[in-house]
LUMMI-764592 format. One line per field, with one value per atom (N, C-alpha, C): residue number from 1; residue in three letters; atom name; x, y, z. Coordinates in pm, 1 decimal, always signed. Example, Ala and Ser with C-alpha at 12.3 -4.5 7.8 and 13.67 -1.06 7.14 Angstrom:
2
seq	c(1:1:1:2:2:2);
type	c(ala:ala:ala:ser:ser:ser);
atom	c(N:CA:C:N:CA:C);
u	c(+1319.0:+1230.0:+1320.0:+1285.0:+1367.0:+1290.0);
v	c(-569.0:-450.0:-330.0:-225.0:-106.0:+3.0);
w	c(+780.0:+780.0:+780.0:+708.0:+714.0:+787.0);
END
This chain:
118
seq	c(1:1:1:2:2:2:3:3:3:4:4:4:5:5:5:6:6:6:7:7:7:8:8:8:9:9:9:10:10:10:11:11:11:12:12:12:13:13:13:14:14:14:15:15:15:16:16:16:17:17:17:18:18:18:19:19:19:20:20:20:21:21:21:22:22:22:23:23:23:24:24:24:25:25:25:26:26:26:27:27:27:28:28:28:29:29:29:30:30:30:31:31:31:32:32:32:33:33:33:34:34:34:35:35:35:36:36:36:37:37:37:38:38:38:39:39:39:40:40:40:41:41:41:42:42:42:43:43:43:44:44:44:45:45:45:46:46:46:47:47:47:48:48:48:49:49:49:50:50:50:51:51:51:52:52:52:53:53:53:54:54:54:55:55:55:56:56:56:57:57:57:58:58:58:59:59:59:60:60:60:61:61:61:62:62:62:63:63:63:64:64:64:65:65:65:66:66:66:67:67:67:68:68:68:69:69:69:70:70:70:71:71:71:72:72:72:73:73:73:74:74:74:75:75:75:76:76:76:77:77:77:78:78:78:79:79:79:80:80:80:81:81:81:82:82:82:83:83:83:84:84:84:85:85:85:86:86:86:87:87:87:88:88:88:89:89:89:90:90:90:91:91:91:92:92:92:93:93:93:94:94:94:95:95:95:96:96:96:97:97:97:98:98:98:99:99:99:100:100:100:101:101:101:102:102:102:103:103:103:104:104:104:105:105:105:106:106:106:107:107:107:108:108:108:109:109:109:110:110:110:111:111:111:112:112:112:113:113:113:114:114:114:115:115:115:116:116:116:117:117:117:118:118:118);
type	c(met:met:met:gly:gly:gly:lys:lys:lys:arg:arg:arg:ser:ser:ser:lys:lys:lys:asp:asp:asp:val:val:val:asp:asp:asp:ala:ala:ala:tyr:tyr:tyr:ile:ile:ile:ala:ala:ala:gly:gly:gly:ala:ala:ala:pro:pro:pro:lys:lys:lys:glu:glu:glu:val:val:val:gln:gln:gln:gly:gly:gly:lys:lys:lys:leu:leu:leu:lys:lys:lys:gln:gln:gln:leu:leu:leu:arg:arg:arg:arg:arg:arg:ala:ala:ala:ile:ile:ile:arg:arg:arg:lys:lys:lys:ala:ala:ala:ala:ala:ala:pro:pro:pro:ala:ala:ala:ser:ser:ser:val:val:val:glu:glu:glu:arg:arg:arg:ile:ile:ile:ser:ser:ser:tyr:tyr:tyr:gly:gly:gly:met:met:met:pro:pro:pro:tyr:tyr:tyr:tyr:tyr:tyr:gly:gly:gly:tyr:tyr:tyr:lys:lys:lys:gly:gly:gly:arg:arg:arg:leu:leu:leu:ala:ala:ala:tyr:tyr:tyr:phe:phe:phe:arg:arg:arg:leu:leu:leu:ala:ala:ala:asn:asn:asn:gly:gly:gly:his:his:his:ile:ile:ile:gly:gly:gly:leu:leu:leu:tyr:tyr:tyr:val:val:val:pro:pro:pro:pro:pro:pro:pro:pro:pro:val:val:val:ile:ile:ile:glu:glu:glu:glu:glu:glu:his:his:his:lys:lys:lys:lys:lys:lys:glu:glu:glu:leu:leu:leu:glu:glu:glu:gly:gly:gly:tyr:tyr:tyr:gly:gly:gly:thr:thr:thr:ala:ala:ala:lys:lys:lys:ser:ser:ser:thr:thr:thr:val:val:val:arg:arg:arg:phe:phe:phe:pro:pro:pro:leu:leu:leu:gly:gly:gly:lys:lys:lys:arg:arg:arg:leu:leu:leu:pro:pro:pro:val:val:val:ala:ala:ala:leu:leu:leu:ile:ile:ile:lys:lys:lys:lys:lys:lys:leu:leu:leu:val:val:val:lys:lys:lys:ala:ala:ala:arg:arg:arg:ala:ala:ala:glu:glu:glu:lys:lys:lys:asn:asn:asn:glu:glu:glu:ser:ser:ser:lys:lys:lys:lys:lys:lys);
atom	c(N:CA:C:N:CA:C:N:CA:C:N:CA:C:N:CA:C:N:CA:C:N:CA:C:N:CA:C:N:CA:C:N:CA:C:N:CA:C:N:CA:C:N:CA:C:N:CA:C:N:CA:C:N:CA:C:N:CA:C:N:CA:C:N:CA:C:N:CA:C:N:CA:C:N:CA:C:N:CA:C:N:CA:C:N:CA:C:N:CA:C:N:CA:C:N:CA:C:N:CA:C:N:CA:C:N:CA:C:N:CA:C:N:CA:C:N:CA:C:N:CA:C:N:CA:C:N:CA:C:N:CA:C:N:CA:C:N:CA:C:N:CA:C:N:CA:C:N:CA:C:N:CA:C:N:CA:C:N:CA:C:N:CA:C:N:CA:C:N:CA:C:N:CA:C:N:CA:C:N:CA:C:N:CA:C:N:CA:C:N:CA:C:N:CA:C:N:CA:C:N:CA:C:N:CA:C:N:CA:C:N:CA:C:N:CA:C:N:CA:C:N:CA:C:N:CA:C:N:CA:C:N:CA:C:N:CA:C:N:CA:C:N:CA:C:N:CA:C:N:CA:C:N:CA:C:N:CA:C:N:CA:C:N:CA:C:N:CA:C:N:CA:C:N:CA:C:N:CA:C:N:CA:C:N:CA:C:N:CA:C:N:CA:C:N:CA:C:N:CA:C:N:CA:C:N:CA:C:N:CA:C:N:CA:C:N:CA:C:N:CA:C:N:CA:C:N:CA:C:N:CA:C:N:CA:C:N:CA:C:N:CA:C:N:CA:C:N:CA:C:N:CA:C:N:CA:C:N:CA:C:N:CA:C:N:CA:C:N:CA:C:N:CA:C:N:CA:C:N:CA:C:N:CA:C:N:CA:C:N:CA:C:N:CA:C:N:CA:C:N:CA:C:N:CA:C:N:CA:C:N:CA:C);
u	c(+83.7:+0.0:+87.9:+210.9:+304.7:+274.2:+236.7:+218.9:+77.1:+65.8:-63.9:-155.4:-280.5:-379.3:-456.7:-497.8:-571.9:-721.7:-770.6:-911.3:-926.0:-1049.0:-1071.8:-1051.7:-1087.4:-1061.9:-912.8:-830.2:-684.6:-632.6:-690.0:-650.2:-673.3:-792.5:-826.4:-741.0:-721.2:-640.4:-495.0:-447.3:-310.9:-291.3:-401.6:-395.2:-364.3:-310.7:-288.7:-420.2:-410.5:-530.0:-620.5:-559.7:-639.9:-724.3:-699.8:-782.3:-868.7:-851.6:-930.9:-1081.2:-1121.5:-1263.6:-1320.5:-1244.4:-1289.5:-1299.2:-1202.6:-1205.7:-1326.3:-1355.9:-1473.3:-1602.2:-1605.0:-1722.0:-1743.4:-1635.4:-1643.8:-1692.0:-1637.2:-1678.2:-1828.0:-1876.6:-2019.9:-2106.1:-2060.8:-2137.2:-2149.6:-2041.3:-2043.7:-2136.0:-2122.7:-2205.3:-2353.5:-2383.5:-2522.4:-2580.8:-2499.4:-2544.9:-2560.3:-2480.5:-2483.3:-2470.5:-2577.4:-2568.6:-2541.4:-2571.8:-2548.4:-2407.0:-2326.4:-2191.7:-2102.2:-2001.3:-1901.4:-1778.2:-1726.9:-1612.3:-1489.3:-1377.4:-1250.7:-1136.9:-1015.8:-899.2:-861.5:-841.0:-797.9:-699.0:-590.5:-485.1:-438.3:-442.2:-393.8:-485.5:-608.8:-701.7:-841.4:-925.5:-1062.1:-1136.9:-1205.7:-1279.0:-1421.1:-1514.5:-1655.5:-1705.0:-1762.7:-1816.2:-1963.6:-2035.8:-2178.6:-2212.8:-2230.2:-2257.9:-2150.7:-2028.8:-1915.2:-1844.9:-1747.1:-1673.4:-1763.9:-1761.1:-1845.4:-1760.0:-1666.4:-1583.1:-1461.3:-1358.4:-1238.4:-1213.7:-1137.8:-1087.6:-946.8:-874.2:-734.9:-693.4:-619.8:-561.9:-433.6:-420.5:-301.4:-251.3:-144.6:-91.0:-189.3:-247.3:-334.5:-477.4:-511.7:-648.7:-685.3:-814.2:-865.0:-918.0:-870.4:-916.7:-1032.3:-1137.8:-1250.1:-1247.8:-1246.5:-1237.0:-1365.8:-1437.2:-1563.4:-1550.3:-1573.6:-1557.5:-1640.0:-1586.5:-1656.1:-1791.7:-1882.4:-1874.9:-1929.6:-1938.3:-2005.7:-1946.1:-1815.0:-1751.1:-1787.7:-1777.8:-1811.1:-1957.3:-2045.6:-2189.2:-2223.5:-2137.4:-2161.9:-2058.7:-1997.8:-1889.9:-1930.9:-2051.3:-2098.6:-2100.2:-2149.9:-2157.3:-2018.8:-1922.7:-1787.8:-1691.7:-1743.6:-1658.2:-1601.8:-1477.2:-1413.4:-1333.4:-1349.8:-1270.1:-1184.4:-1067.9:-984.9:-1049.4:-1061.5:-1121.6:-1039.6:-1059.1:-1005.2:-1114.5:-1084.8:-1185.3:-1263.7:-1192.9:-1261.4:-1223.5:-1177.0:-1124.5:-1182.3:-1209.9:-1240.3:-1144.6:-1083.2:-991.3:-1057.2:-1078.7:-1138.0:-1026.9:-1002.3:-895.3:-917.9:-811.0:-821.1:-868.3:-842.2:-880.3:-1025.5:-1102.3:-1243.1:-1332.0:-1457.3:-1555.5:-1583.9:-1608.5:-1646.0:-1789.1:-1814.4:-1951.1:-2026.2:-2073.6:-2131.3:-2248.3:-2338.8:-2454.3:-2408.2:-2308.0:-2255.3:-2185.8:-2112.5:-2046.1:-2150.9:-2256.4:-2364.1:-2426.3:-2445.5:-2505.5:-2418.3:-2286.5:-2194.1:-2197.2:-2194.8:-2194.4:-2326.1:-2437.4:-2568.4:-2576.0:-2522.2:-2523.3:-2445.0:-2329.7:-2249.8:-2323.4:-2388.1:-2463.3:-2576.4:-2645.4:-2753.1:-2699.0:-2584.6:-2522.9:-2487.0:-2432.0:-2395.4:-2519.5:-2629.9:-2753.4:-2808.0:-2800.2:-2857.3:-2772.4:-2646.4:-2559.0:-2599.5:-2657.3:-2684.5:-2820.9);
v	c(-119.3:+0.0:+125.3:+112.5:+223.1:+340.3:+313.4:+426.0:+482.3:+608.8:+676.7:+620.9:+598.9:+549.3:+665.7:+650.5:+757.9:+751.9:+633.3:+618.6:+498.2:+477.2:+371.5:+232.5:+214.6:+85.1:+52.0:+150.9:+130.2:+106.1:+175.8:+157.0:+11.4:-39.0:-176.2:-276.2:-251.8:-341.4:-346.4:-239.1:-233.6:-301.6:-343.0:-411.8:-559.5:-626.8:-771.4:-842.8:-943.4:-1016.3:-1063.4:-1109.8:-1166.5:-1063.2:-933.8:-832.2:-751.8:-772.9:-696.9:-718.1:-839.4:-868.1:-785.4:-774.2:-693.9:-546.1:-497.4:-356.9:-330.0:-424.3:-410.0:-413.1:-500.0:-511.1:-380.6:-323.6:-196.9:-86.2:-81.7:+18.0:+6.1:-118.0:-139.1:-92.5:-119.9:-79.8:+72.6:+142.6:+289.3:+341.3:+287.3:+332.3:+304.4:+192.2:+157.7:+250.9:+282.9:+369.7:+514.4:+554.5:+693.2:+692.9:+651.1:+638.8:+770.4:+882.8:+1013.2:+1066.1:+989.7:+1037.4:+1039.6:+1124.7:+1136.8:+1058.6:+975.7:+890.9:+942.6:+952.8:+992.3:+950.8:+981.5:+957.7:+1092.1:+1090.1:+1208.5:+1162.6:+1234.1:+1194.5:+1051.8:+1009.0:+877.6:+761.6:+791.3:+683.5:+712.5:+609.7:+630.3:+726.0:+821.5:+926.3:+931.0:+956.3:+971.6:+1101.7:+1183.5:+1310.6:+1319.9:+1375.6:+1401.8:+1520.1:+1635.6:+1759.3:+1781.9:+1748.5:+1757.0:+1622.4:+1611.3:+1485.6:+1378.1:+1260.6:+1150.4:+1038.5:+985.7:+874.4:+856.0:+797.1:+753.2:+609.8:+534.0:+407.0:+383.5:+297.5:+272.4:+135.6:+64.5:-62.4:-32.8:-94.5:-77.1:-215.9:-220.8:-349.0:-416.8:-526.9:-605.3:-556.9:-444.2:-394.9:-302.2:-274.7:-171.4:-60.4:+60.1:+173.9:+241.8:+269.5:+348.6:+478.4:+588.9:+720.6:+796.8:+827.1:+899.1:+1020.5:+1142.2:+1261.4:+1254.7:+1314.1:+1314.9:+1385.8:+1353.5:+1268.9:+1128.0:+1079.5:+952.5:+833.7:+821.8:+708.6:+711.1:+827.1:+841.5:+804.3:+845.7:+818.4:+669.9:+593.0:+450.5:+363.6:+421.3:+354.7:+215.8:+204.4:+77.5:-32.0:+2.6:-94.9:-127.7:-40.1:-57.1:-124.9:-166.8:-237.9:-361.0:-388.8:-502.4:-460.9:-335.6:-281.5:-169.3:-152.5:-38.9:+88.2:+188.4:+314.3:+433.0:+544.2:+673.8:+775.1:+901.1:+1006.4:+992.0:+960.5:+948.3:+819.7:+719.3:+597.6:+471.1:+373.8:+237.5:+146.9:+52.5:-42.1:-180.2:-229.8:-361.4:-461.1:-557.1:-655.3:-735.7:-761.5:-836.1:-979.5:-1034.6:-1173.2:-1192.6:-1085.4:-1094.7:-1048.7:-1091.3:-1045.2:-896.7:-827.1:-685.7:-675.2:-588.3:-568.8:-472.5:-525.8:-444.1:-358.2:-416.3:-340.2:-223.3:-245.9:-140.3:-31.8:-71.0:+26.5:+115.5:+54.5:+131.8:+228.9:+182.2:+265.7:+388.4:+368.4:+480.0:+581.2:+530.8:+619.3:+696.0:+627.7:+695.5:+803.2:+773.4:+871.8:+996.5:+979.0:+1094.0:+1170.3:+1099.0:+1164.1:+1249.6:+1197.7:+1273.8:+1399.1:+1387.8:+1506.1:+1608.5:+1562.4:+1654.9:+1723.4:+1648.8:+1707.9:+1813.7:+1789.3:+1882.8:+2010.2:+2006.2:+2125.4:+2230.2:+2186.8:+2279.2:+2344.2);
w	c(+0.0:+0.0:+0.0:-47.2:-42.4:-133.4:-260.6:-351.6:-344.1:-382.6:-380.5:-488.9:-453.6:-547.6:-606.0:-733.5:-797.7:-766.2:-731.3:-694.5:-600.6:-553.7:-454.9:-515.2:-640.4:-705.6:-702.9:-737.0:-737.4:-595.7:-497.0:-357.4:-315.7:-345.7:-307.7:-385.7:-515.2:-598.1:-550.4:-487.7:-437.2:-303.4:-241.0:-111.4:-133.9:-31.8:-44.4:-79.1:-165.1:-212.3:-98.1:+11.8:+121.1:+196.6:+178.3:+246.3:+150.1:+21.6:-75.9:-56.4:-22.9:+0.6:+114.6:+222.6:+338.0:+301.7:+225.3:+184.1:+93.9:+5.7:-81.3:+1.2:+100.4:+188.5:+265.3:+315.2:+387.8:+294.4:+175.6:+76.0:+47.4:+25.7:-1.0:+116.4:+237.3:+355.9:+362.8:+336.1:+338.9:+229.4:+108.7:-4.7:+19.2:+82.9:+112.0:+219.8:+318.7:+427.4:+381.9:+283.1:+234.2:+81.5:+12.2:-133.3:-206.6:-145.7:-209.9:-184.2:-111.6:-79.4:-202.4:-195.6:-302.1:-257.4:-346.7:-315.1:-388.3:-315.4:-377.1:-285.1:-324.9:-239.2:-175.2:-45.8:+28.0:+134.7:+149.3:+243.1:+216.2:+89.5:+50.6:+85.2:+126.0:+161.5:+106.7:+95.3:+49.1:+141.6:+79.8:+151.1:+97.7:+186.8:+150.2:+209.7:+124.8:+169.7:+138.7:+232.8:+214.7:+302.9:+242.0:+316.5:+423.7:+389.6:+480.9:+486.8:+576.7:+591.0:+649.5:+586.3:+630.9:+690.1:+611.6:+659.3:+568.7:+627.1:+555.4:+599.1:+520.1:+571.9:+520.3:+592.9:+557.9:+608.6:+525.3:+566.3:+643.0:+760.4:+842.6:+882.3:+958.8:+1004.6:+1098.8:+1055.0:+1141.8:+1153.5:+1093.2:+1104.1:+988.2:+979.6:+888.5:+977.9:+955.6:+1033.2:+961.4:+1035.6:+986.2:+1063.9:+992.0:+1054.2:+1028.8:+1136.0:+1129.1:+1220.8:+1168.0:+1251.8:+1380.7:+1488.5:+1617.3:+1605.9:+1695.6:+1815.4:+1795.9:+1672.2:+1643.1:+1719.0:+1721.8:+1790.7:+1939.6:+1999.9:+2142.5:+2168.8:+2081.3:+2098.7:+2083.7:+2019.8:+1999.0:+2072.5:+2174.8:+2248.9:+2300.1:+2352.2:+2407.7:+2300.0:+2180.8:+2071.8:+2015.5:+2038.4:+1983.9:+2081.4:+2198.1:+2293.1:+2223.2:+2245.1:+2179.4:+2056.7:+2015.4:+1904.2:+1959.1:+1903.9:+1942.2:+1887.9:+1972.7:+1928.8:+1977.3:+1911.7:+1952.3:+1918.7:+1931.5:+1912.2:+1781.2:+1673.0:+1544.0:+1470.5:+1543.6:+1480.8:+1542.6:+1456.6:+1500.9:+1424.3:+1494.7:+1431.4:+1428.2:+1305.3:+1286.7:+1256.2:+1347.1:+1325.4:+1197.3:+1124.0:+998.4:+1020.2:+1137.0:+1165.3:+1206.0:+1214.2:+1253.9:+1139.4:+1144.6:+1045.9:+1066.6:+958.2:+968.9:+1020.7:+1117.9:+1167.4:+1073.4:+961.5:+854.9:+904.6:+981.9:+1031.4:+1119.3:+1201.1:+1288.1:+1205.3:+1103.5:+1016.2:+949.6:+898.4:+835.6:+936.0:+1057.6:+1161.7:+1191.3:+1199.7:+1225.7:+1110.7:+988.0:+870.8:+861.4:+885.9:+883.4:+991.3:+1108.4:+1217.7:+1177.7:+1112.6:+1068.0:+958.4:+866.9:+759.4:+816.8:+917.4:+981.1:+1048.4:+1112.1:+1174.7:+1068.6:+956.4:+848.4:+790.5:+777.9:+726.5:+820.7:+949.6:+1046.3:+1061.7:+1014.6:+1021.9:+919.9:+808.9:+698.6:+712.6);
END
């Protein structure tokens, strides 16, 4: 994942074969939760915008990081127990199934916050 990708397809294609499925699954979950979002590469990772910043994701050593602007992670802290979290980050271990329903819930919550700002 060293070189910069021009789009999300290239980002996923540049990942190791064994994690490409998870990255595609995460991408589908975000797109399903926010179908009107705009997809591009920002800061070298997949970015989704909808009336402001919605979410980013990135493959890291041993996990996939999902970045959702605050306060969404804090508001869903109870449901995120068992995952590494920070102010705007959730780390999904590569050895576990992705919690697709929870990912959709986080993205929808951020989209609703972005809608209410305008």
